[in-house]
N, C-alpha and C positions, 0 to 999 in steps of 0.2 A: 077214334078212339079220342079223348080229349085229355093237354096239355096239362103234365106231368106238371103238380100241386101238392108243397110238401102241406100238409093242415098247420102241421108248428113253429112254420120259419117265422112268423113273430116272435114267436116264443127262443128257439138258435136265434134271430134277430142280440132280444134282453138279450140272453148269457156272452154275446160277442163280445158288446158295449160294454158291458160289465168283466167277463177281460178285459177290455182294454183301459177301463180304468182300475182293473188293478196292477195292471203291467204298471200305467200313471206311476200308482201310490207304491209302488216296489221299488221302479225309479229315483224318487226323488226322499226317500228309504236313504236307499245307500251314497245319494247324493250328498247327505247329509255327513252317514261315512263316515265318507272320504273326503270333505269337508273340517269332518275333526282330526282325523290324519293327518289332511295337513300342518292342519298348526300344533299336532304334534309334531311335525317333521319339527316347522318350521324353532317350536319349539325343544326340542336339539340342538338347531343348528345355533343356534342365540348364548345355547349352551356350552356347544365347540367352546369356542366366539368366546366367551366370559371367561375361561378356564385357560384359556393356553396368551389372556390378554393378561393376566391375575402373576402368571409365569415372573420374576424378577420384581417385583410393583413391594415398593416401600412405602408410602404411605398409607398412615392407617384408617388412614381418611376415609384411600379413593379402594381399599379391600374393606370397610367394612361396605363402605357399598356397595361394591360386588356384591359379596358378600348378602345383603341384603338379595342384588337382584335376583341372585342365584334362590334363592329361596322364594321367593317370587316365582317365578319359572317350577323349583317345583310345586309351589300349591298350586302352579297356572293346569301343571300336569297330572297332576295326580284330578284334578274339576273333568277333562277334557276324556279323563281314564274314565273315569264316574258316568261321562253324558256319553263314551263310545260303548260302552256296557249297555244305552241303555240302550241306544241308536239302534243295535245287532237286535239286538230283544224285536222291537220296530219291527228292524230288516227281514226277522225270522218271518217271524206273526201276515208280515206284510204276498213273502214267498207263498205260506202254505195258505192263503186268500190264494191267491192267484194262481197254484195248482188246483184248486179247488174247483175255480171257474171254472179251468181250461177240465178237469175230468167232464164237469157239465155238455159242455161248450163239446167234448169228446164226443160227447156219446149221444148230442140229441146229432153230430156231424154224422154218426153210426149207421143209425136211426136214421139217417135218411139217407146216403144214399145206395139204405139194405131195401127201402121204401126203393129207390131209384131204378136200383136193379130189377125187381121188382116188373114193375111199372115197364123197361124196356123188354125184359121176357113176354110178357104178355101181350106189350107190340110185337112183337114178334113175333107169338103164338096166332097169332091172331092172322098178320101179312101172309101166313103160313097160308094160313086156316079159310084168306076170302084166294089168294093166287091155285087153293087146290078147289075153290067150290068153281072159276074160273076155266081153273084144264079142262072141269067134270060136267062144266058149259059144252067149252066147245068141242067136246069129244059126241060130248048127247048133240052137239048137232051138225054135227059130218053125220052119222051115225044114220037122221030122219031126213 
């Protein structure tokens, strides 16, 4: 019997490649989210430090400058939150694409495994048949 060949192997290979690319794209999208979150954390730390430094300050110019800096931090925070919302949408879209790729790949892999099992069963049946034929030939040759 011929060696097992899955006729759709090239398609499965393409689907595996697409799945790998989707994983890479999702990783990039998550990295963008993480970077934005890190920037938000940095702003929060700067805000905390500024608030602590303002305690007991009586110089009007310094208070005015720190208030402007706080307003800048709040503006940056709002912009980053908008970017984070957009990044989360992108990540979710990439996640859906990956899930779809995984479904397609999984379906083909199951089909391949099913065909392989059928091939193994046919091979086993053929071996049993050959053994029975050999036994029959042997027993017939002993009788003669």
